[in-house]
C-alpha positions in Angstrom: -25.9 -2.0 77.9 -29.0 0.0 77.4 -30.2 1.0 74.0 -31.7 4.6 74.0 -32.6 7.3 71.6 -29.6 9.0 69.9 -29.9 12.3 71.7 -30.1 10.8 75.2 -27.5 11.9 77.7 -25.2 9.2 79.0 -23.0 8.2 81.9 -25.0 9.6 84.7 -25.1 7.8 88.1 -28.8 7.0 87.4 -27.9 5.4 84.1 -25.2 3.3 85.7 -27.5 2.2 88.6 -30.3 1.3 86.2 -28.0 -0.8 84.0 -26.4 -2.5 87.0 -29.9 -3.3 88.4 -30.9 -4.9 85.1 -27.7 -6.9 85.0 -28.1 -8.1 88.6 -31.7 -9.2 87.9 -30.4 -11.7 85.3 -28.2 -13.5 87.8 -29.8 -16.7 89.1 -30.9 -16.4 92.7 -28.5 -19.2 93.7 -25.5 -17.2 92.4 -26.3 -13.9 94.0 -24.4 -14.4 97.3 -21.0 -13.3 96.0 -20.9 -10.7 93.1 -18.0 -9.0 91.4 -18.8 -5.8 89.4 -16.3 -4.4 87.0 -16.7 -0.7 86.1 -14.6 1.4 83.7 -13.6 5.0 84.3 -17.0 6.3 83.2 -18.6 4.7 86.3 -16.0 5.9 88.7 -18.4 8.2 90.6 -19.2 8.6 94.2 -22.8 7.9 93.6 -22.3 4.5 91.9 -19.7 3.3 94.4 -22.0 4.3 97.3 -24.8 2.3 95.6 -22.5 -0.7 95.2 -21.5 -0.5 98.8 -25.2 -0.4 99.8 -25.8 -3.6 97.9 -23.9 -5.6 100.6 -26.1 -7.5 103.0 -25.6 -10.3 105.5 -26.4 -12.7 102.7 -24.7 -10.9 99.7 -21.2 -9.7 99.3 -20.6 -7.2 96.4 -17.1 -6.4 95.4 -16.1 -4.2 92.6 -13.1 -2.9 90.5 -13.1 0.6 89.1 -10.9 2.1 86.5 -10.0 5.8 86.1 -7.6 8.0 84.3 -4.3 8.2 86.0 -3.7 11.7 87.4 -0.5 13.5 88.3 -1.2 12.6 91.9 -1.4 8.9 90.9 1.9 9.1 89.0 3.5 10.7 92.1 2.3 7.9 94.3 3.5 5.3 91.8 6.9 7.0 91.7 7.3 6.7 95.5 7.0 2.9 95.3 10.4 1.2 96.1 12.0 -1.1 93.5 11.3 -4.2 95.7 7.6 -3.5 95.6 7.3 -4.4 91.9 6.7 -8.0 90.8 6.3 -9.6 87.4 2.6 -9.7 86.5 0.8 -12.9 85.6 -1.1 -13.9 82.5 -4.7 -15.3 82.9 -3.3 -18.8 82.9 -1.0 -18.0 85.9 2.2 -17.9 83.9 4.6 -15.0 84.4 4.1 -12.1 81.8 7.6 -11.0 81.0 8.1 -7.3 80.6 5.0 -6.3 82.7 5.2 -5.4 86.4 2.6 -4.8 89.1 2.8 -3.3 92.6 0.5 -2.7 95.5 -0.1 1.0 95.9 -2.9 1.0 98.5 -2.7 3.8 101.0 -0.1 5.7 99.0 -2.7 8.1 97.7 -5.7 9.1 99.7 -8.9 10.6 98.1 -11.6 12.3 100.1 -15.1 11.3 99.7 -14.5 7.7 98.4 -15.5 4.5 100.2 -13.1 3.6 103.0 -10.2 1.4 101.9 -10.3 2.7 98.3 
């Protein structure tokens, strides 16, 4: 989080990169070899994801999760999933979470311009 004046713009790639850099600086050096970054939909930009990809080195692995608003194309990809693809989701403690399902949809929807494998 970054406190700024009330009339400042927000959610630009530069804003996200700056906040990310400040957060990463706080991680002890001994814990910087494997990093997971969680970004909400506001950060789902080509620029930020390219920056995250560029943070990977021989000594540091950076992985990330990104949220976004589900589009009609996303809904169409989800609708193509066969019934057997769905599994009961898990709670944080590993127990089954009745009434909630998850499925792997990788490669059902392709988006140009995003990092490979997204």
